[in-house]
Backbone as CSV, one residue per row, in Angstrom:
resi,resn,N_x,N_y,N_z,CA_x,CA_y,CA_z,C_x,C_y,C_z
1,MET,131.572,120.105,102.968,132.701,120.057,101.893,133.482,121.123,101.859
2,CYS,134.459,120.929,101.055,136.342,121.103,100.691,135.294,122.633,100.539
3,SER,135.941,123.829,100.184,135.796,125.002,99.239,137.017,124.786,98.081
4,PRO,136.898,125.240,96.761,137.747,125.573,95.911,138.760,125.481,96.346
5,ALA,139.553,126.286,97.036,140.291,126.568,97.441,141.359,125.717,98.428
6,GLU,140.346,124.985,99.373,141.252,123.946,99.866,141.176,122.681,99.183
7,ARG,140.564,122.368,97.746,140.564,121.572,97.337,141.921,121.560,96.434
8,LYS,141.978,122.927,96.167,143.117,123.112,95.251,144.743,122.739,96.665
9,GLY,144.277,122.826,97.390,145.537,122.853,97.893,145.949,121.636,98.618
10,ASP,144.934,120.202,98.682,144.958,119.295,98.723,145.871,118.591,97.718
11,ALA,145.478,118.981,96.331,145.315,118.816,95.270,147.545,118.722,94.997
12,GLU,147.612,120.128,95.749,149.180,120.763,95.503,150.209,120.328,96.882
13,ALA,149.872,119.617,97.463,150.115,118.984,98.460,150.828,117.816,98.214
14,GLY,150.844,117.165,97.166,152.097,116.083,96.347,151.668,114.925,97.203
15,PRO,152.388,114.028,97.041,152.342,112.526,97.574,152.609,112.702,99.039
16,GLN,151.779,111.416,99.439,151.391,111.579,100.944,152.777,110.807,101.323
17,PRO,153.174,111.171,102.750,153.714,110.599,103.638,154.348,109.030,103.319
18,LEU,155.453,108.297,103.099,155.538,106.701,103.377,155.233,106.477,104.753
19,TYR,155.502,106.969,105.298,155.408,106.521,106.979,154.885,107.416,108.331
20,PRO,154.553,107.269,109.063,154.088,108.713,110.032,155.028,109.392,110.279
21,MET,154.921,110.524,110.659,155.641,111.114,111.202,156.636,111.554,110.332
22,MET,156.625,111.264,108.852,157.891,111.483,107.948,157.962,113.260,107.765
23,LEU,159.398,113.452,107.977,159.506,114.688,108.090,160.271,115.721,106.699
24,GLU,160.391,115.016,106.034,161.207,114.952,104.890,160.006,115.097,103.720
25,PRO,160.327,116.182,102.701,159.303,116.078,101.599,159.378,114.896,101.013
26,PRO,157.824,114.147,100.630,157.426,112.678,100.131,158.426,112.664,98.539
27,ALA,157.867,113.873,98.416,158.466,113.846,96.706,159.923,113.831,96.439
28,LEU,160.778,114.801,97.078,162.308,114.044,97.285,162.508,112.485,97.336
29,ARG,162.044,112.007,98.585,162.154,110.173,98.911,161.658,109.829,97.811
30,TRP,160.502,109.797,97.171,159.911,109.197,95.736,161.245,109.380,94.864
31,ALA,161.514,110.558,94.379,162.317,110.530,93.433,163.485,109.543,93.421
32,PHE,164.013,109.996,94.900,165.093,108.968,95.355,164.697,107.212,95.275
33,ILE,163.979,107.010,95.695,163.166,105.378,95.351,163.367,104.619,94.199
34,ARG,162.821,105.877,93.081,162.850,105.411,91.744,164.145,105.742,90.878
35,LYS,165.280,106.295,91.579,166.315,106.481,90.943,166.880,105.106,91.233
36,VAL,166.869,104.882,92.845,167.459,103.481,93.022,166.849,102.117,92.781
37,TYR,165.786,101.785,92.422,165.095,100.840,91.276,165.709,100.907,90.134
38,SER,165.656,102.414,89.593,165.797,102.163,88.175,167.317,101.419,88.095
39,ILE,168.287,101.800,88.944,169.646,101.454,88.849,169.847,99.776,89.467
40,VAL,168.858,99.066,89.782,168.528,97.748,90.492,168.202,97.340,89.391
41,ALA,166.975,97.881,88.700,166.661,97.258,86.937,167.569,97.099,85.918
42,LEU,168.482,98.089,85.973,169.823,98.128,84.626,170.475,96.870,85.522
43,GLN,171.060,96.755,86.573,172.029,95.777,86.992,171.127,94.491,86.810
44,LEU,170.057,94.007,86.744,169.145,92.785,86.745,169.715,92.594,85.297
45,LEU,169.180,93.438,84.262,168.849,92.846,83.139,170.492,93.153,82.507
46,ALA,171.618,93.727,83.071,173.185,93.086,82.960,173.297,91.935,83.061
47,THR,173.110,91.553,84.178,173.357,90.294,85.179,172.498,89.461,83.796
48,ALA,171.328,89.234,83.527,170.657,88.503,82.821,171.714,88.421,81.712
49,GLY,171.971,89.798,80.828,172.263,89.465,79.400,173.846,88.875,79.886
50,VAL,174.292,88.886,80.760,175.962,88.167,80.416,175.513,86.959,81.096
51,ALA,174.724,86.790,81.841,174.656,85.270,82.345,174.276,84.571,80.949
52,ALA,173.092,85.096,80.194,172.569,83.978,79.186,173.901,84.029,77.943
53,THR,174.794,85.118,77.694,175.834,84.745,77.077,176.815,84.020,77.686
54,VAL,177.200,83.370,79.227,177.993,82.612,79.381,177.490,81.678,79.003
55,VAL,175.710,81.261,78.903,175.419,80.008,79.204,174.952,79.416,77.458
56,PHE,174.882,80.205,76.590,174.696,80.210,75.811,176.077,79.931,74.414
57,VAL,177.072,80.643,75.015,178.227,80.151,74.197,178.994,79.314,75.107
58,HIS,178.926,78.323,74.306,179.729,77.313,75.386,180.675,76.990,74.752
59,PRO,181.483,77.666,74.467,183.250,77.718,74.650,183.752,78.406,75.911
60,ILE,182.750,79.298,76.856,183.322,79.932,77.812,182.649,78.443,78.751
61,ALA,181.861,78.240,78.880,181.621,76.750,80.050,182.721,75.816,79.772
62,ARG,182.992,75.402,78.550,183.745,74.156,78.090,185.258,74.432,79.085
63,PHE,185.431,76.294,78.981,186.972,76.293,79.610,187.014,75.784,80.726
64,PHE,186.177,76.284,81.501,185.885,75.651,82.943,186.014,74.515,83.265
65,VAL,185.681,73.724,82.533,185.334,72.032,82.778,186.702,71.130,82.229
66,SER,187.817,71.791,81.018,188.342,71.247,80.321,189.760,71.516,80.668
67,THR,189.720,72.534,81.803,191.363,72.609,82.003,191.558,72.940,83.858
68,GLY,192.530,72.614,84.021,192.696,72.385,85.967,192.101,73.282,86.645
69,ALA,192.744,74.663,85.846,192.423,76.023,86.741,191.274,76.307,86.864
70,GLY,190.627,76.077,85.589,189.110,76.268,85.062,188.522,75.917,86.178
71,LEU,188.472,74.237,86.098,187.677,73.054,86.637,187.744,73.552,88.405
72,ALA,188.805,73.819,88.680,188.918,74.636,90.041,188.101,75.935,90.800
73,LEU,188.082,76.669,89.846,187.392,78.267,89.387,186.251,77.628,89.609
74,TYR,185.624,76.646,88.821,184.279,76.384,88.279,183.811,75.607,89.889
75,ILE,184.624,74.949,90.406,184.073,73.899,91.931,183.896,74.987,92.872
76,VAL,184.695,76.077,92.901,184.704,77.108,94.155,183.048,77.875,93.585
77,LEU,182.690,78.616,92.482,181.516,78.802,92.336,180.258,78.358,92.112
78,ILE,180.979,76.903,92.029,179.557,75.638,92.169,178.771,76.022,93.245
79,VAL,179.807,75.253,94.754,179.577,74.585,95.689,178.500,75.696,96.374
80,THR,178.647,76.869,96.286,177.766,77.201,97.560,177.549,79.335,97.017
81,PRO,176.409,79.500,96.776,176.387,81.139,96.470,176.846,81.981,97.552
82,PHE,177.254,81.282,98.816,177.807,82.172,99.330,179.525,82.457,99.136
83,ILE,179.961,81.337,98.475,181.141,82.042,97.854,181.252,83.396,97.409
84,LYS,180.035,83.095,96.335,180.132,84.244,95.077,179.698,85.341,96.489
85,MET,179.086,85.607,97.083,178.880,86.468,98.258,180.288,86.988,98.688
86,CYS,181.118,86.034,98.896,182.107,86.650,100.017,182.962,87.189,98.680
87,LEU,182.966,86.661,97.076,183.927,87.440,96.690,182.881,89.013,96.485
88,ALA,182.055,88.898,96.071,181.294,90.344,96.085,181.670,90.998,96.939
89,LEU,181.690,90.884,98.517,182.238,91.607,99.484,183.090,92.160,99.350
90,VAL,184.587,91.589,98.876,185.797,91.898,98.773,185.460,92.856,97.481
91,ALA,184.920,92.532,96.751,184.843,93.771,95.164,184.395,94.809,95.941
92,LEU,183.309,95.046,97.001,182.502,95.969,97.146,183.329,97.184,98.153
93,CYS,184.424,96.523,98.824,185.303,97.963,99.731,185.637,98.561,98.866
94,PRO,186.343,98.512,97.420,186.333,99.809,96.606,185.148,100.580,96.804
95,LEU,184.185,100.058,95.757,182.904,100.636,95.566,182.778,101.055,96.572
96,TYR,182.332,100.901,98.223,182.327,101.643,99.274,182.623,102.949,99.411
97,TYR,184.155,102.983,98.982,184.799,103.926,99.389,184.467,105.175,98.091
98,PHE,183.978,104.753,97.246,183.779,105.609,95.942,182.388,106.029,95.848
99,HIS,181.284,105.468,96.729,179.908,105.116,96.107,179.280,106.625,96.355
100,GLN,179.770,108.085,96.633,179.456,108.989,96.482,180.330,109.471,95.419
101,LYS,181.627,109.084,95.014,181.836,110.052,94.002,181.366,109.717,92.694
102,HIS,181.711,110.587,91.738,180.830,110.779,90.636,182.111,111.106,89.751
103,PRO,182.343,110.084,87.977,181.566,109.001,87.807,182.446,107.783,88.319
104,TRP,182.950,107.429,89.317,183.978,106.431,89.614,182.746,105.140,90.259
105,ASN,181.747,105.897,91.491,180.653,105.085,91.972,179.948,104.233,90.339
106,TYR,179.689,105.010,88.947,178.989,104.199,88.398,179.918,103.009,88.028
107,LEU,181.293,103.816,87.331,182.331,102.536,87.113,182.255,101.395,87.784
108,LEU,182.636,101.399,88.794,182.866,100.795,89.979,181.661,99.536,90.063
109,LEU,180.706,100.483,89.896,178.943,99.589,89.856,178.986,98.579,88.768
110,GLY,179.551,98.855,87.478,179.446,98.289,86.539,180.401,97.184,86.446
111,ILE,181.618,97.151,86.895,182.526,96.287,86.925,182.057,94.823,87.962
112,PHE,181.519,95.281,89.245,181.193,94.750,90.313,179.841,93.755,89.804
113,THR,178.706,94.253,88.868,177.560,93.768,88.580,178.101,92.858,87.276
114,ILE,178.968,93.027,86.280,179.289,92.255,85.458,180.284,91.171,85.852
115,SER,180.959,91.480,86.929,181.975,89.986,87.486,181.053,88.978,88.407
116,LEU,179.955,89.810,88.788,178.998,88.769,89.938,178.040,87.816,88.598
117,ALA,177.886,88.575,87.746,176.770,88.499,86.814,177.804,86.849,86.097
118,PHE,179.146,87.003,86.005,179.510,86.137,84.873,179.794,84.756,85.911
119,ALA,179.841,85.325,87.360,179.974,83.843,88.115,178.568,83.063,87.976
120,ILE,177.467,84.105,88.001,176.081,83.520,87.893,175.392,82.971,86.936
121,GLY,176.253,83.721,85.742,175.618,82.751,84.521,176.841,81.116,84.488
122,LEU,177.991,81.372,84.811,178.476,80.055,84.990,177.991,78.577,85.876
123,THR,177.661,79.872,86.710,176.420,78.806,87.728,175.120,78.279,87.080
124,CYS,174.923,78.946,85.924,173.282,78.888,85.633,174.014,77.902,84.469
125,ALA,175.096,78.126,83.414,175.890,76.857,82.490,175.630,74.850,82.734
126,PHE,175.734,74.934,83.899,175.505,73.898,84.220,174.158,73.582,85.394
127,THR,173.270,74.252,85.037,171.818,73.769,85.547,170.934,73.690,84.702
128,GLN,170.274,72.554,84.643,168.550,72.231,84.186,168.046,74.271,83.584
129,GLY,167.871,74.335,82.317,167.054,75.032,82.194,165.513,75.475,83.354
130,LYS,164.880,74.272,83.303,163.669,74.188,84.152,164.541,75.055,85.571
131,VAL,164.995,74.259,86.220,164.928,74.387,87.728,165.499,76.243,87.779
132,ILE,166.463,76.780,86.462,166.641,77.858,86.170,165.661,79.147,86.511
133,LEU,164.174,78.429,85.221,163.023,79.223,85.026,162.492,79.369,86.488
134,GLU,162.472,77.640,87.325,161.527,77.988,88.959,162.345,78.840,89.233
135,ALA,163.397,78.903,89.435,164.237,79.985,90.582,164.330,81.126,90.252
136,THR,163.939,81.799,88.717,163.699,82.944,88.472,162.528,83.332,88.618
137,ILE,161.489,82.583,88.350,159.763,82.855,89.049,159.689,83.103,90.510
138,LEU,160.309,82.265,90.998,159.898,82.176,92.599,160.280,83.551,92.833
139,THR,161.969,83.900,92.544,162.614,84.954,93.187,162.016,86.586,92.673
140,ALA,160.994,86.265,91.338,160.334,87.685,91.253,159.230,87.844,91.986
141,THR,158.607,86.738,92.524,157.289,86.810,92.822,157.701,87.025,94.143
142,VAL,158.460,86.807,95.133,158.792,86.894,95.981,159.402,88.531,96.507
143,VAL,160.224,88.824,95.479,160.541,89.955,95.427,159.436,90.984,95.411
144,VAL,158.610,91.264,94.690,157.595,91.748,94.223,157.076,91.727,95.321
145,GLY,156.213,90.733,95.995,155.437,90.285,97.297,156.086,91.226,98.275
146,LEU,157.356,91.092,98.787,158.271,91.631,100.063,158.186,92.923,99.791
147,THR,158.588,93.620,98.511,158.669,94.951,98.078,157.546,95.751,98.743
148,LEU,156.360,95.080,97.427,154.837,95.650,98.410,154.408,95.726,99.634
149,TYR,154.915,94.213,100.373,154.372,94.332,101.668,155.136,95.562,102.846
150,THR,156.043,95.466,102.510,157.020,96.583,103.464,156.613,97.916,103.058
151,PHE,156.369,98.485,101.533,156.211,99.384,101.535,154.520,99.834,102.386
152,TRP,153.568,98.811,102.136,152.359,99.173,103.062,152.312,99.075,104.550
153,ALA,153.627,97.989,105.197,153.947,98.017,106.793,154.560,99.409,107.070
154,ALA,155.171,99.810,106.123,155.846,101.553,106.684,154.954,102.635,106.533
155,LYS,153.669,102.429,105.827,152.895,103.253,105.729,151.886,103.081,106.812
156,ARG,151.759,102.203,107.610,151.528,101.521,108.914,152.274,102.047,109.992
157,GLY,153.236,102.353,109.993,153.883,102.663,110.995,154.649,101.921,111.488
158,HIS,155.202,100.214,110.696,155.686,99.564,111.155,157.350,99.743,110.899
159,ASP,158.017,99.567,111.610,159.555,99.194,111.842,159.986,98.253,111.607
160,PHE,161.437,97.937,110.598,162.147,97.166,110.493,163.847,97.039,110.673
161,SER,164.114,98.161,111.562,165.455,97.930,111.779,165.682,96.958,112.948
162,CYS,164.951,96.720,113.620,165.321,95.772,114.662,165.916,94.163,114.021
163,LEU,165.737,93.922,112.675,166.249,92.861,112.046,167.697,92.710,111.760
164,GLY,167.958,93.842,111.367,169.569,93.828,111.075,170.466,92.741,112.200
165,PRO,170.454,92.863,113.233,171.472,91.946,113.869,171.120,90.781,114.005
166,PHE,169.387,90.460,114.032,169.460,88.949,113.893,169.776,88.536,112.236
167,LEU,169.533,89.014,111.138,169.629,88.692,110.223,171.165,88.396,109.849
168,PHE,172.058,89.492,110.273,173.797,89.656,110.334,173.853,88.245,111.478
169,GLY,173.815,87.483,112.370,173.686,86.333,112.770,173.708,85.209,111.943
170,ALA,172.179,85.275,111.698,172.022,84.007,110.904,172.815,84.101,109.536
171,LEU,173.603,85.048,108.998,174.155,85.076,107.878,175.335,84.576,107.967
172,LEU,176.047,84.843,109.282,177.080,84.272,109.559,176.756,83.011,109.642
173,VAL,176.018,81.867,110.491,175.600,80.573,110.493,175.605,80.054,108.820
174,CYS,175.310,80.865,107.924,174.720,80.038,107.006,176.587,80.285,106.210
175,ILE,177.292,81.065,106.418,178.622,81.177,105.732,179.634,80.110,106.530
176,VAL,179.431,80.374,107.790,179.774,78.446,108.288,179.689,77.680,108.129
177,PHE,178.385,77.699,107.617,177.750,76.114,107.229,178.441,75.914,105.865
178,ALA,178.152,76.791,104.893,178.605,76.726,103.624,180.297,76.511,103.328
179,LEU,180.925,76.801,104.357,182.626,76.247,104.558,182.684,74.890,104.937
180,ILE,181.768,74.521,105.793,182.096,73.077,106.319,181.096,72.165,105.349
181,GLN,180.404,72.589,104.513,179.704,71.818,102.893,180.934,71.731,102.075
182,ILE,181.954,72.612,101.985,182.831,72.540,100.997,184.076,71.591,101.699
183,PHE,184.004,71.181,102.663,185.085,70.428,103.089,185.227,69.126,103.415
184,PHE,183.446,69.424,104.150,182.829,68.093,104.541,181.403,68.155,104.287
185,PRO,181.020,67.199,102.885,180.002,67.489,102.107,178.730,66.320,103.106
186,LEU,178.070,67.636,103.139,176.969,66.753,104.006,175.293,65.896,103.306
187,GLY,175.692,65.803,102.377,174.729,65.441,101.303,173.440,66.277,101.083
188,ARG,172.682,65.752,99.999,171.596,66.520,99.388,170.671,67.200,100.655
189,ILE,170.639,66.687,101.577,169.335,66.545,102.313,169.924,68.337,102.933
190,ALA,171.239,68.267,103.498,171.720,69.134,103.765,171.932,70.304,102.943
191,VAL,171.950,69.987,101.915,172.190,71.546,100.670,170.749,71.979,100.722
192,MET,169.850,70.953,100.562,167.994,71.463,100.274,168.285,72.471,101.815
193,MET,168.345,71.900,102.885,168.113,72.930,104.206,168.610,73.918,104.304
194,TYR,170.077,74.057,103.754,171.263,75.332,103.324,170.508,75.800,102.438
195,GLY,169.908,75.560,101.389,169.491,76.465,100.350,167.896,77.140,100.958
196,GLY,167.157,76.229,101.627,165.950,77.083,102.168,166.105,77.777,102.918
197,PHE,166.934,77.531,104.132,167.426,78.761,105.245,168.256,79.870,104.745
198,ALA,168.932,79.452,104.139,169.440,81.196,103.391,168.374,82.033,102.113
199,ALA,167.821,81.233,101.653,166.578,81.874,101.040,165.539,82.693,101.978
200,ILE,165.339,81.684,103.190,164.338,82.526,104.419,165.479,84.342,104.701
201,ILE,166.838,83.287,104.766,167.473,84.760,105.477,167.623,86.230,104.155
202,PHE,167.669,85.843,103.127,167.394,86.961,102.068,166.077,87.505,101.740
203,CYS,164.806,86.938,102.003,163.936,87.270,102.310,163.614,88.627,103.315
204,GLY,164.316,88.107,104.238,164.385,89.140,105.785,165.002,90.420,104.981
205,TYR,166.503,89.658,104.160,166.969,91.220,103.794,166.612,92.267,103.116
206,ILE,165.264,91.853,102.453,165.072,92.558,101.014,164.099,93.363,102.024
207,VAL,163.053,92.832,103.090,162.673,93.894,103.828,163.139,94.585,104.295
208,TYR,164.332,93.952,105.279,165.083,95.168,105.892,165.726,96.265,105.233
209,ASP,166.658,96.167,103.744,166.692,96.931,102.844,166.058,97.810,102.423
210,THR,164.469,97.127,101.863,163.655,98.334,101.781,163.029,99.190,102.874
211,ASP,163.066,98.418,104.007,162.607,99.245,105.063,163.533,100.508,105.264
212,ASN,164.950,100.503,104.740,165.985,101.369,104.849,166.214,102.381,103.838
213,LEU,165.867,101.797,102.480,165.800,103.022,101.175,164.396,103.401,101.678
214,ILE,163.666,103.443,102.465,162.401,104.404,102.290,162.537,105.120,103.437
215,LYS,163.456,104.846,104.448,163.595,105.842,105.772,164.662,106.000,105.827
216,ARG,166.077,105.387,105.752,167.184,106.034,106.246,168.024,106.221,105.358
217,HIS,168.220,105.751,104.160,169.064,106.127,103.387,169.445,107.417,102.605
218,SER,170.715,108.632,102.772,170.169,109.954,102.545,170.581,109.549,101.095
219,TYR,170.107,110.765,100.266,169.937,111.382,99.241,171.218,110.987,98.309
220,ASP,172.423,110.649,98.924,174.018,110.835,97.846,174.030,108.923,98.433
221,GLU,173.264,108.460,98.648,173.313,106.958,99.082,172.728,106.091,98.348
222,TYR,172.576,106.628,96.680,171.644,105.767,95.644,172.294,104.363,95.465
223,ILE,173.857,104.408,95.245,174.690,103.357,94.842,174.604,102.299,95.935
224,TRP,174.831,102.985,96.926,175.144,101.524,97.745,173.414,100.852,98.131
225,ALA,172.223,102.292,98.126,170.902,101.498,98.352,170.528,100.414,97.164
226,ALA,171.179,100.867,95.964,170.906,99.492,94.790,172.129,98.590,95.199
227,VAL,172.889,98.717,95.604,173.894,97.424,95.550,173.133,96.497,96.680
228,SER,173.021,97.375,97.783,172.187,96.195,98.879,170.996,95.651,98.038
229,LEU,170.452,96.288,97.217,168.819,95.953,97.120,169.164,94.442,95.871
230,TYR,170.324,94.967,95.200,170.580,94.310,94.177,171.086,92.890,94.707
231,LEU,172.218,92.979,95.780,172.738,91.768,96.251,171.352,90.584,97.301
232,ASP,170.723,91.348,97.781,169.546,90.707,98.262,168.900,89.846,97.118
233,ILE,168.416,90.708,95.896,167.892,89.841,95.232,168.747,89.170,94.403
234,ILE,169.975,88.673,94.130,170.780,87.816,93.490,170.863,86.571,94.154
235,ASN,171.050,86.750,95.877,171.693,85.733,96.681,170.251,85.062,97.012
236,LEU,169.155,85.942,96.882,167.643,84.811,97.096,167.785,84.291,95.704
237,PHE,168.113,84.509,94.471,168.154,83.659,93.695,169.173,82.655,93.268
238,LEU,169.944,82.742,94.211,171.155,81.814,94.284,170.641,80.463,95.150
239,SER,170.255,80.973,96.192,169.781,80.080,97.315,168.781,79.450,96.928
240,LEU,167.793,79.924,95.879,166.679,79.308,95.539,167.417,77.890,94.287
241,LEU,168.036,78.719,93.655,168.813,77.549,92.902,169.417,76.521,93.592
242,THR,169.875,76.772,94.731,170.826,75.860,95.162,169.213,74.431,95.831
243,LEU,168.823,75.345,96.135,167.679,74.372,96.807,166.879,73.498,95.644
244,LEU,166.122,74.269,94.728,166.191,73.496,93.574,166.525,72.332,92.774
245,ARG,168.215,72.960,92.665,169.310,71.839,91.898,168.918,70.589,92.923
246,ALA,169.378,71.087,94.093,169.235,69.534,94.986,167.900,68.750,95.437
247,ALA,167.252,69.641,95.052,165.985,69.035,94.960,165.187,67.908,94.043
248,ASP,165.817,69.173,92.826,165.935,67.832,91.488,167.060,66.532,91.403
249,GLY,167.731,66.329,92.408,168.417,65.430,92.385,169.310,65.462,91.111
């Protein structure tokens, strides 16, 4: 049996390592993880609020279908979730440059989140509520399940850094396919296949970015880590929305 001193030492040892041969103090990494997930939660709440405003304030959506410029922008935003992602990547450039410079990082993060939330709200405004609910439930279930799995796998020594090149290659395939779909529509079945394939890709990105959060991001990269996970979740939702909307006919 352990002596009282030994038991006291165990209690004061703090959190257990997140993965084998972890060199940094686990308490610091857990604090970093909590900070990142707090930012992601605020981003998702802001996205839901802005999107709900766009959906329920009908004049906003009506503008995009009653004017020529608005209709053109609506078509671009609706055709594929990866158009939103490409626009997001452009907006990420200044955010990447200032992501370690307070308070500019938070200001740019807010602008980026609200801009993307508006595009998502416009998509949802012309989608049946049942499809939105199904996509939301599926997204939440997958994100929670994959997050728990990644923490469990990291604890047992699994590493997912090797997924990076394959996920990037698959993402390029999806982007090219999306561009082809815009100019040469391939039909409902092709859109369903595209949505399903994109959803699988972003499931992989959730695992990959969560693994980076656990092991690789420095403590100053909390904004960039939060943006990575936020984009994974949003793009998974949009991919599932594309799949379910095409399946619903």
